[in-house]
MARMARNU-329608 format. One record per residue (C-alpha): residue in three letters; chain; x, y, z. Coordinates in steps of 0.2 Angstrom, whole numbers, plus 5000, padded with zeros to 4 digits. Layout:
! residues N
<ALA A <X Y Z>>
...
END
This chain:
! residues 252
<MET A <5402 4683 4919>>
<GLU A <5416 4693 4913>>
<MET A <5416 4699 4895>>
<THR A <5427 4710 4884>>
<ILE A <5417 4724 4877>>
<GLY A <5416 4716 4861>>
<GLN A <5410 4700 4868>>
<PHE A <5397 4710 4878>>
<ALA A <5392 4719 4863>>
<LYS A <5388 4702 4853>>
<VAL A <5378 4697 4869>>
<VAL A <5366 4712 4872>>
<GLY A <5366 4716 4853>>
<SER A <5371 4732 4852>>
<THR A <5391 4738 4844>>
<VAL A <5408 4741 4852>>
<ARG A <5407 4760 4845>>
<THR A <5388 4763 4855>>
<LEU A <5396 4754 4870>>
<ARG A <5410 4767 4871>>
<TYR A <5402 4781 4868>>
<TYR A <5388 4773 4883>>
<ASP A <5405 4772 4898>>
<LYS A <5413 4790 4888>>
<MET A <5395 4799 4895>>
<GLU A <5397 4790 4909>>
<LEU A <5378 4780 4907>>
<LEU A <5387 4762 4907>>
<THR A <5404 4765 4914>>
<PRO A <5411 4745 4919>>
<LYS A <5418 4745 4936>>
<LYS A <5427 4729 4934>>
<VAL A <5445 4728 4925>>
<ASN A <5454 4712 4921>>
<LYS A <5473 4706 4923>>
<ASN A <5477 4714 4908>>
<GLY A <5470 4730 4913>>
<ARG A <5455 4732 4901>>
<LYS A <5438 4734 4908>>
<VAL A <5425 4721 4908>>
<TYR A <5409 4718 4907>>
<THR A <5399 4709 4921>>
<ARG A <5381 4703 4926>>
<LEU A <5378 4719 4935>>
<ASP A <5382 4730 4918>>
<TRP A <5371 4719 4909>>
<GLU A <5356 4723 4920>>
<LEU A <5360 4740 4920>>
<PHE A <5361 4740 4900>>
<GLN A <5344 4730 4899>>
<GLN A <5338 4745 4909>>
<ILE A <5343 4758 4899>>
<MET A <5336 4749 4884>>
<ILE A <5319 4749 4892>>
<LEU A <5321 4767 4898>>
<LYS A <5326 4771 4877>>
<HIS A <5310 4761 4872>>
<PHE A <5298 4770 4883>>
<GLY A <5305 4785 4875>>
<LEU A <5318 4795 4886>>
<SER A <5334 4801 4880>>
<LEU A <5352 4796 4884>>
<ASN A <5354 4811 4897>>
<GLU A <5336 4807 4905>>
<ILE A <5342 4790 4905>>
<LYS A <5358 4795 4916>>
<GLU A <5348 4807 4925>>
<GLN A <5335 4794 4930>>
<MET A <5347 4779 4932>>
<THR A <5360 4791 4945>>
<ASN A <5349 4799 4954>>
<GLN A <5331 4791 4954>>
<LYS A <5323 4807 4950>>
<LEU A <5303 4796 4947>>
<LYS A <5300 4780 4957>>
<ASN A <5297 4766 4942>>
<ARG A <5277 4768 4944>>
<GLU A <5279 4789 4939>>
<LEU A <5292 4788 4928>>
<LEU A <5279 4775 4918>>
<GLN A <5264 4786 4921>>
<VAL A <5275 4802 4914>>
<GLN A <5281 4791 4898>>
<LYS A <5263 4786 4896>>
<GLN A <5256 4804 4896>>
<LEU A <5267 4809 4884>>
<ILE A <5266 4794 4873>>
<GLU A <5246 4797 4871>>
<GLN A <5252 4817 4868>>
<LYS A <5263 4810 4854>>
<GLN A <5250 4797 4848>>
<VAL A <5235 4811 4848>>
<GLU A <5249 4823 4838>>
<LEU A <5252 4808 4823>>
<ASN A <5234 4806 4822>>
<ASP A <5232 4824 4818>>
<LYS A <5245 4821 4806>>
<LEU A <5237 4809 4798>>
<GLU A <5221 4815 4795>>
<VAL A <5229 4830 4788>>
<ILE A <5238 4818 4775>>
<THR A <5220 4808 4774>>
<ARG A <5209 4826 4771>>
<MET A <5223 4828 4757>>
<GLU A <5221 4811 4750>>
<ARG A <5201 4813 4747>>
<LEU A <5202 4826 4738>>
<TYR A <5217 4819 4726>>
<ASN A <5204 4805 4725>>
<ILE A <5190 4816 4719>>
<GLU A <5183 4813 4701>>
<GLY A <5184 4830 4690>>
<ILE A <5198 4838 4702>>
<SER A <5214 4842 4691>>
<GLU A <5228 4835 4700>>
<GLU A <5239 4848 4692>>
<GLU A <5228 4861 4699>>
<LEU A <5226 4855 4717>>
<ASN A <5246 4853 4718>>
<GLU A <5246 4873 4715>>
<PHE A <5237 4875 4731>>
<ALA A <5241 4859 4741>>
<PHE A <5252 4865 4754>>
<ILE A <5237 4880 4757>>
<MET A <5225 4868 4759>>
<LEU A <5238 4858 4770>>
<ASP A <5239 4872 4781>>
<LEU A <5221 4875 4783>>
<PHE A <5217 4856 4788>>
<ARG A <5232 4858 4800>>
<ARG A <5225 4874 4809>>
<GLU A <5207 4868 4809>>
<LYS A <5209 4860 4825>>
<SER A <5214 4873 4836>>
<GLN A <5202 4886 4828>>
<ILE A <5188 4876 4831>>
<GLN A <5193 4877 4848>>
<ILE A <5195 4895 4849>>
<TRP A <5178 4899 4841>>
<GLU A <5169 4884 4852>>
<GLU A <5177 4893 4867>>
<HIS A <5173 4911 4859>>
<PHE A <5154 4906 4857>>
<ALA A <5151 4898 4872>>
<ASP A <5137 4907 4876>>
<ASP A <5130 4906 4858>>
<LYS A <5120 4888 4858>>
<GLU A <5114 4889 4841>>
<ILE A <5131 4894 4833>>
<LEU A <5141 4882 4845>>
<LYS A <5129 4866 4839>>
<GLU A <5135 4871 4820>>
<ILE A <5152 4873 4824>>
<LYS A <5154 4857 4833>>
<THR A <5147 4848 4817>>
<LEU A <5163 4854 4810>>
<HIS A <5170 4837 4821>>
<ASP A <5159 4827 4808>>
<PRO A <5172 4817 4795>>
<LYS A <5158 4817 4784>>
<TYR A <5153 4835 4785>>
<GLN A <5174 4838 4785>>
<GLU A <5173 4830 4766>>
<LYS A <5159 4838 4759>>
<MET A <5167 4857 4766>>
<ASP A <5186 4853 4762>>
<ARG A <5177 4850 4743>>
<GLU A <5168 4866 4744>>
<THR A <5181 4875 4751>>
<TRP A <5191 4867 4735>>
<TYR A <5180 4872 4724>>
<LEU A <5179 4889 4730>>
<ILE A <5196 4893 4728>>
<GLN A <5197 4886 4711>>
<ALA A <5183 4897 4706>>
<ILE A <5189 4912 4713>>
<ARG A <5205 4909 4704>>
<ASN A <5196 4906 4687>>
<ALA A <5187 4923 4693>>
<ILE A <5203 4934 4694>>
<HIS A <5209 4925 4678>>
<ASN A <5194 4927 4667>>
<ASN A <5184 4943 4676>>
<ASP A <5168 4939 4669>>
<SER A <5151 4937 4675>>
<THR A <5152 4917 4673>>
<SER A <5165 4917 4683>>
<ARG A <5160 4928 4696>>
<LYS A <5143 4917 4696>>
<LYS A <5149 4905 4698>>
<VAL A <5159 4909 4716>>
<GLN A <5142 4914 4721>>
<GLU A <5135 4898 4716>>
<VAL A <5148 4889 4728>>
<LEU A <5148 4903 4742>>
<ASN A <5128 4899 4743>>
<LYS A <5132 4878 4744>>
<MET A <5144 4881 4759>>
<ASP A <5131 4895 4767>>
<ASN A <5120 4880 4766>>
<LEU A <5129 4869 4773>>
<PHE A <5137 4878 4788>>
<PRO A <5126 4896 4791>>
<ALA A <5137 4900 4805>>
<SER A <5150 4905 4794>>
<ARG A <5144 4922 4791>>
<LYS A <5146 4926 4812>>
<LEU A <5165 4917 4809>>
<LEU A <5169 4931 4794>>
<LYS A <5164 4944 4806>>
<LEU A <5176 4942 4817>>
<VAL A <5188 4948 4806>>
<GLU A <5182 4965 4810>>
<ASP A <5183 4964 4829>>
<ASP A <5199 4970 4833>>
<LEU A <5200 4962 4852>>
<PHE A <5197 4944 4844>>
<LEU A <5213 4947 4831>>
<ALA A <5223 4954 4842>>
<LYS A <5221 4939 4855>>
<TYR A <5221 4927 4840>>
<ASN A <5229 4933 4824>>
<HIS A <5243 4919 4826>>
<GLU A <5231 4903 4823>>
<PHE A <5219 4913 4810>>
<THR A <5236 4919 4797>>
<THR A <5234 4907 4783>>
<TYR A <5243 4910 4768>>
<PHE A <5235 4914 4752>>
<PRO A <5240 4924 4738>>
<GLU A <5234 4941 4740>>
<ASN A <5225 4943 4727>>
<ILE A <5217 4927 4730>>
<ALA A <5213 4931 4750>>
<SER A <5208 4949 4747>>
<TYR A <5194 4944 4734>>
<ILE A <5190 4927 4745>>
<TYR A <5186 4940 4758>>
<LYS A <5177 4954 4746>>
<GLU A <5165 4940 4740>>
<LEU A <5160 4935 4755>>
<LYS A <5157 4951 4764>>
<ALA A <5146 4955 4749>>
<TYR A <5136 4940 4748>>
<TYR A <5134 4940 4767>>
<ASP A <5129 4957 4766>>
<GLU A <5118 4955 4750>>
<ASN A <5108 4941 4759>>
<ASP A <5107 4950 4775>>
<ASN A <5098 4963 4767>>
<ILE A <5087 4950 4757>>
<GLU A <5082 4946 4772>>
END
């Protein structure tokens, strides 16, 4: 079996341009030449092409494929195991991204929430969702010896609980924005009402807030907790949270 590059491209479902590129990078270089001095593809080249396609299917780059086919760096079984682990990791990453999008979609679907207002803080909410998984893991490690708070932190993995907290987090941001804008007692009271509801949902939040004043914790994990907020809202959130918990601690 001998075929010109054009014939071979049709048989394998590729293009002449692709095959020439493979030849140039010495990934698939026909060794046989016909009587006219032109390279021709043989059955061996067909087999090599199939190997390239299979390795591409499993996510290897062309350079990685060349390395594997030239040096047999990994045995086939080892190669499959490595690719399986990479695909599983990619699958986890895609599921995390899908979860972030799903949580944002839920907020858009809540009756009474203005899409225009939500759009204003959409990327802040998306960033909160994106960082949450790693933050929860850090909290679980930090409070590993505190069974009570650890139990509360683990509830954050529950999708139904997440949905409630996502909704209240948005209500808090909205209430704080209105309080800053209106600067009246009614607006500030609304902020306190939302904080009270969030405190009932997640009492551990007061201990998490204290981590803001823990220099050792911040030095180690600051990069994981640097979610962007407009400065006036960020300072107001901290001030209101601290005031709320200080007042409740005094009452208790």
